[in-house]
C-alpha positions in Angstrom: 43.5 -12.3 -16.7 43.1 -8.7 -15.1 44.7 -5.4 -16.8 47.1 -5.3 -14.0 48.7 -8.6 -14.3 49.1 -8.0 -18.4 51.5 -4.7 -17.6 53.2 -5.7 -14.5 56.6 -5.2 -16.2 55.7 -1.9 -17.7 56.1 1.5 -16.6 51.9 2.1 -17.1 50.9 0.3 -14.3 48.2 2.7 -12.8 46.5 2.5 -16.4 43.8 0.0 -17.3 43.7 -1.5 -20.8 39.9 -1.6 -22.2 39.3 -3.5 -25.6 36.6 -1.1 -26.3 37.6 0.1 -30.1 38.0 3.7 -28.7 41.1 5.4 -29.8 42.1 7.0 -26.8 41.0 8.8 -24.0 43.3 11.0 -21.6 41.9 12.9 -18.4 43.5 15.7 -17.0 41.4 15.6 -13.7 43.1 12.7 -12.0 40.9 10.0 -13.1 41.9 7.0 -15.1 43.5 7.1 -18.5 42.8 4.3 -21.0 45.2 3.1 -24.0 43.7 1.1 -26.6 45.6 -2.3 -26.9 45.7 -2.1 -30.6 47.6 1.4 -30.3 50.0 0.9 -27.4 52.0 4.0 -29.1 49.3 6.0 -27.6 51.5 6.2 -24.1 53.6 8.6 -25.5 51.0 11.0 -26.0 52.1 14.4 -24.0 49.0 14.4 -22.2 49.3 10.7 -21.1 53.2 11.3 -20.1 52.1 14.2 -18.2 49.3 12.1 -16.2 51.9 9.3 -15.4 54.5 11.7 -13.9 52.0 13.4 -11.9 50.4 10.4 -10.5 54.2 8.8 -9.9 55.2 11.8 -7.9 51.8 12.2 -5.9 52.5 8.1 -4.5 56.0 9.2 -3.7 54.7 12.3 -1.6 52.1 10.8 0.1 54.4 7.7 0.9 57.2 10.2 2.6 54.3 11.9 5.1 54.4 10.7 8.6 51.3 8.7 9.8 49.1 11.2 11.9 49.8 10.6 15.6 46.4 10.1 17.8 46.2 9.7 21.4 43.1 9.9 23.6 42.3 11.5 27.0 40.4 10.4 29.7 38.6 12.7 31.9 37.8 11.5 35.5 35.6 13.3 38.1 37.1 14.7 41.3 35.6 16.0 44.4 37.2 19.4 44.0 35.8 19.7 40.2 32.7 19.1 42.0 32.6 22.0 44.5 30.7 25.1 44.1 33.6 28.0 43.4 33.7 30.6 46.0 31.4 33.4 46.5 34.0 36.1 45.9 34.3 34.7 42.2 30.6 34.9 41.3 29.5 37.6 39.3 26.5 39.1 40.1 24.9 42.3 38.5 28.0 42.9 36.1 28.8 46.5 35.6 29.9 47.8 32.6 32.2 50.7 34.6 34.4 48.4 36.7 37.0 49.0 38.3 34.6 51.2 40.1 33.0 48.8 42.1 29.4 47.9 43.2 26.8 50.7 42.8 25.8 52.8 45.7 22.0 52.0 44.9 20.2 48.7 43.6 20.4 49.7 40.0 17.7 48.2 37.7 17.8 47.6 33.9 17.3 51.5 33.2 19.7 52.7 35.5 22.3 50.2 33.8 21.2 51.1 30.4 21.9 55.1 31.2 25.2 54.5 32.8 26.2 52.5 29.9 25.0 55.3 27.6 27.1 57.8 29.3 30.0 55.7 28.9 29.5 54.7 25.1 28.5 58.9 24.7 31.9 59.6 26.0 33.7 57.6 23.1 32.4 60.3 20.6 31.6 63.2 22.7 33.5 64.9 24.7 32.4 66.4 28.2 34.6 68.1 30.6 34.9 66.2 33.9 32.5 63.4 32.7 34.6 60.8 34.0 36.4 62.9 37.2 32.4 63.5 38.2 31.2 59.6 38.0 34.4 58.3 40.1 32.9 60.7 43.0 29.3 59.9 42.3 29.7 56.4 42.3 30.5 56.5 45.9 27.2 58.7 47.0 23.7 57.7 46.9 22.8 60.8 46.3 25.5 62.3 44.0 24.4 58.8 41.8 21.0 59.9 41.6 22.0 63.2 40.4 24.4 61.6 37.8 21.1 59.2 36.7 19.4 62.3 36.3 22.1 63.7 34.2 22.7 60.8 32.3 18.6 60.9 31.3 18.8 64.3 30.4 21.6 63.9 27.7 19.7 61.1 26.5 16.7 62.6 26.0 18.1 65.5 24.2 19.4 62.8 21.6 16.5 60.5 21.1 14.4 63.6 20.7 16.6 65.8 19.0 15.6 68.6 21.6 19.0 70.0 22.7 17.5 73.3 24.1 16.1 70.8 26.9 18.8 71.5 29.6 16.9 71.6 32.7 15.9 68.3 34.5 12.0 69.7 34.6 12.3 69.0 30.7 12.7 65.3 31.0 10.0 63.5 33.1 12.9 60.4 33.9 15.7 63.2 34.8 13.1 65.1 36.9 12.3 62.1 38.9 16.0 61.2 39.2 16.8 64.5 40.2 13.7 64.8 42.7 15.5 61.7 44.8 18.9 63.2 44.8 17.3 66.5 46.1 15.2 64.9 48.9 17.9 62.7 50.3 20.3 66.1 50.3 17.5 67.8 52.2 17.3 65.0 54.6 21.1 64.7 55.2 21.4 68.3 55.5 19.3 68.3 58.8 21.4 65.5 60.5 24.4 66.7 62.4 26.5 63.9 61.5 25.5 63.6 57.6 25.4 67.6 56.8 29.2 67.8 56.2 29.6 64.3 54.9 31.7 63.8 51.7 28.7 62.6 49.7 26.8 65.8 50.4 29.8 67.9 49.2 29.7 65.9 46.0 26.1 66.2 45.6 26.0 70.1 46.1 28.9 70.1 43.8 26.8 68.3 41.2 24.3 71.1 41.6 27.0 74.0 40.9 28.0 72.0 38.0 24.5 72.1 36.4 23.4 75.6 37.7 26.9 76.9 35.4 26.1 74.7 32.6 22.5 76.1 32.2 23.3 79.8 33.2 21.4 80.0 36.1 23.3 81.8 38.2 20.9 83.0 41.2 20.7 79.3 41.8 24.2 79.0 41.6 25.0 81.5 44.2 22.7 80.3 46.6 24.3 76.6 46.3 27.9 77.9 46.1 26.8 80.2 49.7 25.5 76.6 51.0 28.6 74.7 49.9 31.1 77.5 51.7 28.6 77.0 54.9 29.2 73.2 54.7 32.8 73.3 54.3 33.0 76.0 57.2 31.1 73.4 59.9 33.0 70.5 58.7 36.4 72.3 59.5 38.7 70.0 58.7 39.1 69.7 55.0 42.4 67.6 54.7 40.5 64.5 54.0 38.6 65.6 51.0 40.4 64.0 48.0 41.9 66.0 45.0 39.3 65.6 42.4 36.4 67.1 45.5 38.7 69.8 46.2 39.5 70.9 42.6 36.0 70.7 42.1 35.3 73.2 44.9 38.1 75.8 43.5 36.3 75.2 39.8 32.6 75.8 40.7 33.5 78.7 42.8 35.3 80.2 40.2 33.2 79.4 37.0 30.6 81.3 38.7 32.4 84.2 40.3 33.9 85.3 37.2 30.6 85.8 35.4 29.8 88.9 36.8 33.7 89.4 38.2 33.0 89.1 42.2 35.4 87.7 44.1 35.7 83.9 45.6 33.5 82.7 48.0 35.5 79.7 49.0 39.6 79.6 49.6 41.7 77.4 47.7 42.1 74.1 49.6 45.7 72.9 50.4 45.4 69.9 48.2 45.1 72.0 45.2 48.0 74.0 46.1 49.9 71.5 46.8 49.9 69.7 43.3 50.4 72.5 41.4 52.3 71.5 37.8 55.6 72.2 37.1 56.2 75.2 35.2 59.1 76.7 32.7 61.3 79.7 33.2 60.5 83.3 32.3 62.1 85.4 30.0 64.9 87.4 31.0 62.4 90.8 30.4 60.1 89.6 32.5 62.5 89.0 35.3 64.0 92.3 35.2 60.5 93.8 35.7 59.2 91.2 38.5 62.3 92.1 40.7 61.3 96.0 40.9 57.8 95.0 41.3 58.5 92.9 44.2 60.2 95.9 45.9 57.1 98.4 45.4 53.7 98.7 46.7 51.4 96.1 47.1 49.4 96.7 44.1 52.3 96.6 42.3 53.5 93.5 44.1 50.3 91.9 42.9 51.0 92.7 39.4 54.5 91.2 39.7 53.1 88.1 41.2 50.3 87.4 38.4 52.3 88.0 35.6 55.1 85.5 37.0 52.2 83.1 37.4 50.8 83.5 34.0 53.9 83.2 32.1 54.4 79.9 33.8 51.1 79.0 32.6 51.4 80.3 29.0 54.8 78.1 28.8 53.0 75.2 29.5 50.3 75.7 27.1 52.9 76.8 24.3 54.7 73.8 25.0 51.7 71.5 24.6 49.0 73.3 22.4 49.6 71.3 19.3 48.7 67.9 21.2 44.7 67.0 21.0 45.0 65.2 24.3 46.0 68.2 26.1 42.8 70.3 25.5 40.6 67.3 26.4 42.1 67.0 29.7 39.5 68.8 32.1 41.3 68.1 35.1 44.8 69.6 34.0 42.7 72.5 32.7 41.4 73.1 36.2 44.9 72.8 38.0 46.2 75.3 35.4 43.7 77.8 35.1 41.7 77.5 38.6 44.3 78.9 41.1 45.4 81.7 39.0 41.5 82.8 37.7 41.0 82.3 42.0 44.3 84.7 42.8 43.0 87.3 40.1 39.4 87.7 41.2 41.0 87.7 45.0 42.3 91.5 43.8 40.9 94.5 45.4 38.5 96.2 43.3 38.2 99.7 41.7 35.4 101.9 43.6 32.3 102.4 41.3 32.8 105.9 40.6 36.6 106.3 40.8 37.6 109.8 41.2 41.3 109.4 40.9 43.2 106.2 40.1 46.7 106.0 40.8 48.8 104.5 38.2 49.9 101.8 40.0 46.2 100.7 40.9 45.6 101.6 36.9 47.9 99.2 36.1 47.1 96.5 38.5 43.8 96.6 37.2 44.4 96.6 33.3 46.9 93.7 34.2 43.8 91.8 36.4 41.3 92.2 33.3 43.9 91.2 31.0 45.0 87.9 32.4 41.1 87.0 32.9 40.5 87.2 29.5 43.3 85.4 28.8 41.7 82.4 31.2 38.4 82.9 29.5 40.2 82.1 25.8 41.7 79.0 27.4 38.5 77.8 29.1 36.9 78.0 25.7 40.1 75.8 24.1 39.4 73.3 26.8 35.6 73.3 25.7 34.8 74.7 29.5 32.4 77.3 30.3 33.5 80.9 29.6 30.8 83.3 29.5 32.6 86.4 30.8 34.8 87.7 27.9 32.4 90.3 26.8 31.9 91.9 30.5 35.8 91.9 31.1 36.2 93.6 27.8 33.7 96.0 28.7 35.2 96.8 31.8 39.2 97.4 30.5 37.7 99.6 28.0 35.8 101.6 30.4 38.8 102.1 32.5 41.3 102.8 29.6 38.8 105.6 28.3 38.3 106.9 31.7 41.8 107.8 32.4 44.0 110.5 31.3 47.6 108.6 32.6 50.2 107.4 30.7 52.2 104.6 31.5 55.4 106.5 33.0 56.0 103.7 35.5 56.5 100.0 34.0 55.3 101.3 30.3 56.6 98.0 29.1 53.5 96.3 31.1 51.2 98.8 30.4 52.3 98.2 26.4 51.6 94.5 26.9 48.2 94.8 28.4 47.1 96.7 25.5 48.7 94.9 23.1 47.7 91.5 24.7 43.9 92.2 25.4 43.6 93.2 21.6 45.1 90.3 20.3 42.7 88.2 22.7 40.0 89.9 21.7 40.1 91.4 18.3 37.9 94.8 17.9 38.7 98.2 16.0 39.1 100.5 18.5 41.1 104.0 18.3 41.2 104.3 22.1 43.3 101.2 22.2 45.5 102.3 19.1 45.7 105.6 20.4 47.1 104.2 24.0 49.6 101.8 22.0 50.9 104.7 20.0 51.3 106.9 22.9 53.3 104.0 25.1 55.3 103.0 22.3 56.3 106.9 22.2 57.4 106.7 26.1 59.4 103.5 25.1 61.1 104.9 22.0 59.5 102.1 19.9 59.3 103.0 16.5 57.3 100.1 14.7 54.7 98.2 15.8 56.6 94.8 15.2 59.0 95.9 18.1 55.9 96.7 20.4 54.7 93.0 19.8 57.7 91.6 19.8 58.2 93.0 23.4 54.7 92.4 24.2 55.3 88.4 23.4 58.2 88.6 25.9 56.1 89.0 29.0 52.9 86.8 28.7 51.9 85.3 25.7 50.0 82.2 24.3 51.0 81.8 20.5 47.7 80.1 19.3 45.2 82.4 20.7 47.3 85.5 20.1 49.5 85.3 16.7 47.1 85.7 14.1 45.2 88.8 15.4 48.7 90.2 16.8 49.4 90.4 12.9 46.5 92.4 12.0 47.0 94.5 15.2 50.5 95.4 13.7 49.5 96.5 10.3 47.1 98.6 12.2 49.3 100.4 14.2 51.8 100.9 11.1 48.9 102.9 9.3 47.8 104.9 12.6 52.0 105.3 12.8 52.1 106.4 9.1 49.3 108.7 9.1 50.7 110.4 12.2 54.0 111.3 10.6 51.9 112.6 7.3 50.1 115.0 9.4 53.3 116.2 11.1 55.1 116.6 8.0 52.1 118.7 6.6 51.8 120.9 9.5 
């Protein structure tokens, strides 16, 4: 007789009875539990009762579950599935920088590696105009070879650790790509149809960019003069893209300001038509601009320059807290480029001025102050700014060579000195003396009031506030010393 039939009326059906003399064996791991036939009271043990409940509830739970539903699919070949895909869907030579389209040259694996390097490097190292330049270069063979020369040079700097290797000749691979680009441009310049093409213009802009980055200013001047001739031969520049027009402006300005010379190329219409929207100017500046506009040509230039600079300062002050703002090279060129071009186009002082009128003096000091401000902004945008020392030196030379005080528009004269000192802090008795003289004309008794006035004209807080506080302390000391000497006398 089986153990199951012996206990068919018992609640212990899942338990097998064994005739062995073992008293009891209770297992909690889901195996069988044995109860000796001579000791049926063992079923009342706590462990046995727990095992019974677990087993019964498990069976109940399994009985309530629905059986899994299975189904099968049959695949039948069709004539459509055997047809090859259209050629438009075939990917040949996949490029990492889509959607820029196919490259203008047959790129080998090394060229693709350099392109990938430039893209990857851009994720952790910011280079101004990197992507704007690549978008332009990818459309022309000569410019594309130049971009490969740049990529090879940058990769060589990283892999060798030679950060001082900045010329194409410092890297054999870079020199090879550069030579190919130069050869193609030379050949195209000899062609009546190619010499004024978009591709040649873009490549020359690339040459200018490299010249400025390594400080080769003599070579830069040759290239910018050549670019001006190309544009003059072309005549119609309306079909040039906005990025190209901005690059032309920027590459012209960035080299011209190094020696404070006039730009070679006029601003193209594409740039002037896309100027950012600016905010309002202060009531004080507005009150000053009105009489400036009704004055001489020199003072009208001052009024226009201050108005444009105040608009720019408003944009910067509103966005200076945003890191992405300072990594937008294209926006920087739109903000700084046109105003810099305007300031560099001003008439210059004679080499040996014998008698500078107060109007010309004011115009030149305002021009130099605003150019120093543009230089500081360029540095903040991670752009090249090698002109600050020269401009500051010119400002101090003019200030020291004249006996004029700012009887006409003294507010603007005070602003120019305060702003320049806040942008380029130096311990100068001359600037402190001129500030105090102008404060006397304006009947301003404290340096805090003088700086508050200057802030209402043109002011970039993040660049100037901290130094202005130190300047205020220095001016107050000078005022106190002057007052003390007056009492003693």
